[in-house]
N, C-alpha and C positions, 0 to 999 in steps of 0.2 A: 373616141366616140363610143366604142363598145362599153367602156366603163360608165359613161353617162347614161346610156340606154339601159344598162343592167340595174341602175338605181331606180328606174321607173318600172314597177311591176307590170308585166305582160305587155310592155311596149313592143317587144318581139316575143313571139310564142316560145315557150321553154324548149320544145324540140328543135326549133330553128336556131335558137341561141346556142344550144348544145352542139348542133351540127357546125355552126360557124366556128366556135371555139375549137372543136376537135379537128376541123379542116385546117385552121390556122396553125395548130400545133403540129399536124402532119406535114404542113408546108415548111415550117421552120420552128423547131423546138425552142429556139431563142426567144420567140415572142412571149413565151410563158414567163420569162424573166422580167419582162417589161411590166407585167401586172399579174404577179403570182396568185393573189387572192381571187381574182376573177377566174383564172384558169383552173384553180384548185376546186372550184364549184363543180366543174364538169369532168376534170381529169384527176384521177387519184395519184398520190405520191408527188405532187408538184411542190408542196410545202415540205420542209424538213420534218422528220418524225418528232413526236412529242418527247421532251426530255423528262424522264421520271423524277428528276430532282425538282422539277417545277410543278409537280402535281398538286401540292398544297396551294400554290399560288393560283392555279387554274380553278381549284375548288372554291377558293375565296372569291375569285372573279365571278364564277357562276352563282354563288350565293348572293353577291351584290346585285347582279342582274335580276335574280328572282325577287329580291326585296324591292328593287326599283319598280319592277312590273307590278308587284302586289300593291304598291302605294299609288299607282296611277288610277285615277278615277274611272277611266274608260275600261279598265280590266276588272273592276270589282263586280262580282256577281251578287245577285240578290239573295240567293239561297246557297250558303256555303257549307251546309250541314253534311254534304256528301263528299266534300273536297278534302284532300290531304292537307295536313298542317305543315308548317315549316319545321325543320329539324330542331330549331331553337325553342319551338313551342311545345315540343314533346318532353314530358317529364321523364327523367331516367331514374329508376329505383335501384 
């Protein structure tokens, strides 16, 4: 139920949701293993640490997300003269 509610923005106020998650974790830390991504939004160190060997993969995923967002019509601005360009668009001398 909390997972479904967390997908709807502001269905539960953020402070209330944080309180619920933190109290569930205090009651039984095992609950965090049932939905680690939800708990990790409110409690640090729930997910395992980042593997340095995967940093290139993470950078590629971030770049793909940026390209996807840039290609969405809803996110295009009318005046982009003051915006930063993608790294691929920067010429390297």
